[in-house]
C-alpha positions as a Markdown table, in Angstrom:
| # | Residue | x | y | z |
|---|---|---|---|---|
| 1 | Unk | -96.7 | -1.6 | 56.1 |
| 2 | Unk | -97.4 | -4.7 | 54.2 |
| 3 | Unk | -95.4 | -8.0 | 54.7 |
| 4 | Unk | -93.3 | -9.2 | 51.8 |
| 5 | Unk | -94.0 | -12.4 | 51.0 |
| 6 | Unk | -90.8 | -15.3 | 51.2 |
| 7 | Unk | -90.7 | -16.1 | 47.6 |
| 8 | Unk | -90.1 | -12.5 | 46.6 |
| 9 | Unk | -87.3 | -11.8 | 49.4 |
| 10 | Unk | -85.3 | -14.9 | 47.9 |
| 11 | Unk | -85.5 | -13.2 | 44.5 |
| 12 | Unk | -84.2 | -9.8 | 45.7 |
| 13 | Unk | -81.7 | -11.5 | 47.8 |
| 14 | Unk | -80.4 | -13.7 | 44.6 |
| 15 | Unk | -80.3 | -10.2 | 42.6 |
| 16 | Unk | -78.5 | -8.5 | 45.3 |
| 17 | Unk | -75.7 | -11.4 | 45.3 |
| 18 | Unk | -75.7 | -11.5 | 41.6 |
| 19 | Unk | -75.0 | -7.4 | 41.5 |
| 20 | Unk | -72.2 | -8.0 | 44.4 |
| 21 | Unk | -70.7 | -11.2 | 42.4 |
| 22 | Unk | -70.5 | -8.7 | 39.2 |
| 23 | Unk | -69.1 | -6.0 | 41.1 |
| 24 | Unk | -66.7 | -8.3 | 42.8 |
| 25 | Unk | -65.8 | -9.7 | 39.2 |
| 26 | Unk | -65.2 | -6.1 | 37.8 |
| 27 | Unk | -62.9 | -5.4 | 40.7 |
| 28 | Unk | -60.8 | -8.6 | 40.1 |
| 29 | Unk | -60.5 | -7.8 | 36.7 |
| 30 | Unk | -59.4 | -4.2 | 37.3 |
| 31 | Unk | -56.6 | -5.4 | 39.7 |
| 32 | Unk | -55.4 | -8.1 | 37.7 |
| 33 | Unk | -54.9 | -6.0 | 34.7 |
| 34 | Unk | -53.3 | -3.3 | 36.7 |
| 35 | Unk | -50.9 | -6.2 | 38.5 |
| 36 | Unk | -49.9 | -7.2 | 35.1 |
| 37 | Unk | -49.0 | -3.4 | 34.0 |
| 38 | Unk | -47.1 | -2.7 | 36.9 |
| 39 | Unk | -45.2 | -6.2 | 36.5 |
| 40 | Unk | -44.5 | -5.0 | 33.0 |
| 41 | Unk | -43.2 | -2.0 | 34.4 |
| 42 | Unk | -41.2 | -3.6 | 37.2 |
| 43 | Unk | -39.5 | -5.7 | 34.6 |
| 44 | Unk | -38.7 | -2.7 | 32.3 |
| 45 | Unk | -37.0 | -1.3 | 35.4 |
| 46 | Unk | -35.1 | -3.9 | 36.1 |
| 47 | Unk | -33.9 | -3.9 | 32.8 |
| 48 | Unk | -32.9 | -0.7 | 32.7 |
| 49 | Unk | -31.1 | -1.1 | 36.0 |
| 50 | Unk | -28.8 | -3.8 | 34.6 |
| 51 | Unk | -27.8 | -1.8 | 31.6 |
| 52 | Unk | -27.0 | 1.4 | 34.0 |
| 53 | Unk | -25.1 | -1.0 | 36.2 |
| 54 | Unk | -23.1 | -2.3 | 33.1 |
| 55 | Unk | -22.6 | 1.7 | 31.9 |
| 56 | Unk | -21.2 | 2.5 | 35.5 |
| 57 | Unk | -19.1 | -0.5 | 35.5 |
| 58 | Unk | -17.7 | 0.6 | 31.9 |
| 59 | Unk | -17.3 | 4.4 | 33.0 |
| 60 | Unk | -15.3 | 3.3 | 36.1 |
| 61 | Unk | -12.9 | 1.4 | 34.1 |
| 62 | Unk | -12.7 | 4.3 | 31.8 |
| 63 | Unk | -12.0 | 6.7 | 34.5 |
| 64 | Unk | -9.0 | 4.3 | 36.0 |
| 65 | Unk | -7.7 | 4.2 | 32.4 |
| 66 | Unk | -7.6 | 8.0 | 32.2 |
| 67 | Unk | -6.0 | 8.4 | 35.7 |
| 68 | Unk | -3.3 | 6.0 | 34.7 |
| 69 | Unk | -2.8 | 8.0 | 31.3 |
| 70 | Unk | -2.5 | 11.0 | 33.2 |
| 71 | Unk | 0.2 | 9.4 | 35.6 |
| 72 | Unk | 1.7 | 8.5 | 32.5 |
| 73 | Unk | 1.6 | 12.1 | 30.6 |
| 74 | Unk | 3.5 | 13.4 | 33.6 |
| 75 | Unk | 6.4 | 11.2 | 33.3 |
| 76 | Unk | 9.6 | 11.9 | 31.4 |
| 77 | Unk | 9.2 | 9.1 | 29.1 |
| 78 | Unk | 6.1 | 10.6 | 27.7 |
| 79 | Unk | 7.8 | 14.1 | 27.0 |
| 80 | Unk | 10.5 | 12.5 | 25.2 |
| 81 | Unk | 8.2 | 10.3 | 23.2 |
| 82 | Unk | 6.0 | 13.4 | 22.3 |
| 83 | Unk | 9.1 | 15.7 | 21.4 |
| 84 | Unk | 10.1 | 12.6 | 19.1 |
| 85 | Unk | 7.0 | 12.0 | 17.2 |
| 86 | Unk | 5.6 | 15.5 | 17.0 |
| 87 | Unk | 8.5 | 17.8 | 16.8 |
| 88 | Unk | 11.2 | 15.5 | 15.3 |
| 89 | Unk | 13.8 | 15.9 | 18.2 |
| 90 | Unk | 16.3 | 13.5 | 18.9 |
| 91 | Unk | 19.1 | 12.7 | 21.9 |
| 92 | Unk | 22.5 | 14.0 | 21.6 |
| 93 | Unk | 24.3 | 11.2 | 19.5 |
| 94 | Unk | 21.5 | 9.6 | 17.9 |
| 95 | Unk | 21.4 | 9.4 | 14.2 |
| 96 | Unk | 17.9 | 9.4 | 12.2 |
| 97 | Unk | 17.8 | 7.4 | 8.8 |
| 98 | Unk | 15.3 | 8.1 | 6.9 |
| 99 | Unk | 14.4 | 6.2 | 3.7 |
| 100 | Unk | 15.0 | 7.8 | 0.2 |
| 101 | Unk | 11.8 | 8.6 | -1.4 |
| 102 | Unk | 11.5 | 7.4 | -4.7 |
| 103 | Unk | 9.5 | 9.0 | -7.8 |
């Protein structure tokens, strides 16, 4: 084998280092871009999580209101109010005064 002169080895080393630097730079760019995409996704998910938490709180409040209304519907007072408003029933001794409709 022929011996390679020292000045050619330096050129080969410089070219090899340049190629490695280009590859490392490309990898750095790809990792940075993917990192930004992941950060955007993360921020989107955080916003969605907050929105869902607010929705859960609203639904829990609504559930408690419905439970209270359910308890109210089982009372005698509710039955009397519905009988008065829907059926026009009154208690014994009550008199209903209706205004005359003038035409």
